[in-house]
C-alpha positions, -999 to +999 in steps of 0.1 A: +694-232+666+697-195+657+678-186+625+699-179+594+702-141+589+687-126+558+703-099+536+702-064+548+684-049+518+655-073+524+653-062+560+646-026+550+618-034+525+582-024+529+548-030+512+512-025+520+494-057+530+469-044+556+438-066+556+456-097+541+460-131+557+488-156+558+485-191+544+472-204+578+446-177+580+464-154+605+462-116+598+492-100+582+503-064+580+531-039+580+554-038+610+581-013+619+609-028+641+628-002+661+659-016+678+695-004+680+708-040+680+713-052+644+710-089+654+677-082+671+664-064+640+674-094+619+658-120+642+625-101+644+624-094+607+630-130+598+603-143+622+578-117+611+584-122+574+580-159+578+545-151+592+537-131+561+543-096+574+561-068+556+588-052+577+607-020+579+634-014+605+650+016+622+682+015+643+671+044+666+643+066+676+650+095+653+650+072+622+618+056+635+600+090+636+611+097+601+597+064+589+565+070+609+560+104+593+567+091+558+548+058+558+530+048+590+529+010+596+501-011+612+521-021+643+553-008+659+578-029+678+597-004+698+628-010+719+630+009+752+667+016+755+683+032+724+709+059+717+700+094+705+663+089+712+649+061+733+617+042+730+599+061+758+605+094+740+594+080+706+562+067+722+555+101+738+558+118+705+536+093+688+509+097+714+511+135+710+506+132+672+470+129+661+481+110+629+500+084+649+485+080+683+461+052+671+490+030+660+495-001+683+529+000+699+546-031+715+576-023+736+607-044+734+622-049+768+648-067+788+639-085+821+653-056+842+632-029+825+599-036+843+595-001+856+600+014+821+575-011+806+549-001+831+555+036+823+551+029+786+518+009+792+505+039+812+515+062+783+494+041+758+516+012+746+496-019+738+519-045+753+555-056+756+578-082+742+605-095+765+640-105+754+650-131+743+622-133+718+597-161+719+582-167+684+548-178+698+546-147+720+557-124+692+530-138+669+503-133+696+514-097+703+515-088+666+481-104+659+465-085+688+480-053+675+468-059+640+433-067+652+432-033+671+445-014+641+419-030+618+391-022+642+402+014+643+403+015+605+368+000+602+355+025+627+371+054+608+354+042+576+321+040+594+325+075+607+337+088+573+306+074+557+284+092+583+300+126+578+303+123+540+265+123+538+263+160+548+297+175+540+318+174+508+342+145+507+373+167+506+365+183+540+355+150+558+390+147+573+388+182+587+354+174+602+366+141+617+395+159+634+369+180+653+349+151+666+353+134+700+354+097+707+316+095+706+317+109+670+302+142+681+308+177+669+306+197+701+280+225+701+295+257+688+283+292+677+291+297+640+289+326+616+276+315+582+248+315+557+217+293+560+198+281+529+163+267+527+149+253+494+114+242+485+097+227+454+066+247+444+033+228+442+049+195+450+022+184+475-005+184+449+018+166+424+027+139+448-009+132+457-017+125+421+014+105+413+025+069+420+046+067+452+076+050+435+077+078+408+076+104+435+106+089+453+124+086+420+117+122+412+128+134+447+161+114+445+169+130+411+160+165+424+180+161+456+209+147+437+211+178+416+207+203+444+231+186+468+258+185+442+254+223+439+256+227+476+287+204+479+303+220+449+304+253+468+316+237+501+282+239+517+269+214+544+237+194+540+219+196+573+188+177+564+157+172+542+125+190+549+099+171+529+106+182+493+131+208+505+166+211+518+183+228+547+220+236+541+246+259+557+277+275+544+304+282+570+298+253+594+312+230+607+342+243+587+345+281+588+344+299+555+351+337+552+332+339+519+302+318+531+276+343+517+293+343+483+294+305+482+257+302+492+246+327+466+268+310+439+251+276+449+217+292+446+225+307+412+238+273+400+205+257+412+184+280+391+206+284+361+219+248+357+204+223+381+167+231+380+165+233+342+183+200+339+160+184+364+129+197+346+143+184+313+148+150+329+111+151+341+098+159+306+119+132+289+104+106+312+069+118+309+067+128+346+055+163+341+064+197+327+087+205+356+087+226+387+096+260+400+114+263+433+120+288+461+153+295+479+158+316+510+192+328+523+200+344+556+234+351+572+244+355+608+252+335+639+237+301+647+244+271+669+255+239+653+266+204+664+258+167+664+228+155+684+215+120+690+229+087+703+259+065+693+234+045+671+220+075+652+236+109+650+223+140+632+241+172+625+218+202+631+217+240+634+195+262+656+189+298+662+172+330+649+193+330+618+180+296+608+144+303+617+145+336+597+160+318+567+130+294+567+106+323+569+124+340+540+121+310+518+084+308+527+080+344+515+092+336+480+056+327+470+042+358+487+065+383+469+066+362+437+104+357+437+122+324+433+152+336+453+152+359+483+183+368+503+183+389+535+201+422+539+225+403+562+236+380+533+241+410+510+262+427+536+283+396+541+291+393+503+328+398+495+318+404+459+284+419+452+271+407+418+259+432+392+225+415+389+216+419+426+182+437+429+164+451+459+129+436+463+116+455+493+112+457+531+089+432+547+075+421+580+086+386+589+064+363+610+079+359+645+101+390+642+095+424+656+116+443+631+112+443+593+137+428+570+151+440+537+151+414+509+171+411+477+171+388+447+191+380+415+177+395+383+181+361+365+159+343+390+132+370+393+096+356+391 
């Protein structure tokens, strides 16, 4: 017996239920049914809604693309033969769109459309659903599509959590778009500013302090400094004992990378370090620390290295090595902040309190380097 049709306005409804389950424990989700035959749309909608899914329908390919662009579903049921824009063309456009190519697509086909079905499978469709519709087969196809979509979503969350550790949250999506299937950022030559930081006299302090207090202190310090880095769109590359390595201008290019790096350093000295030292004194952990920061601008290599189980974003090159040397020189020249002439030259806006420190030899380099500081951080 043919199922009783449901009203049209109910057919076109939509709601988000991804991750939910029906009463019998089967997964439920949002399904887009694309078919030019109104009766087919009604039959599929009724069957899917009885299984707990939320359904939207489209009567042709052009309407389907509008729906997909506005509110992508979890699974698409796509008829092959339709007027205006057929299912093969819709599938091709979906697979060419980075925001849609992960969506599972199940082709709706007649018995004489085998060649077209095979072509769609080769293009990336998950499976096909033959006419007339078998409810058991429909349920199996939809469940398999939902399982794949959920696996994709879980993987995206895992990847997002990996990258959000070293880049600000608002640029994670841009970084993900640059990764390959192995979650790697391919090696590239960037232009940016490298920052090294270090806590003065921390080794002696840690040797005389209980380990759990040292870890608590480091976590508080890193939290303050990383917030300053992220607040100016910098990238945390890694921890170096009690110090940090960060870059501005990679993996997302920034024209004002030097300005952002200098602004982050200024915030560290004027806001973050005083607040951290006040926190130390309030807890009886000591009088506070001084710190050193070195900045250098230029070209460097960057990318993800490691295995699928453990990835690490890293930077290499003379610009990076020199930045480390400059930070080390902060003790020698008795300045808390030192920035290379290359960083000064890269500034779009040169601050009024920028002061020339001198010209120095740098270990490992043949030529000397001119160094600058900010008046407010001198000493």
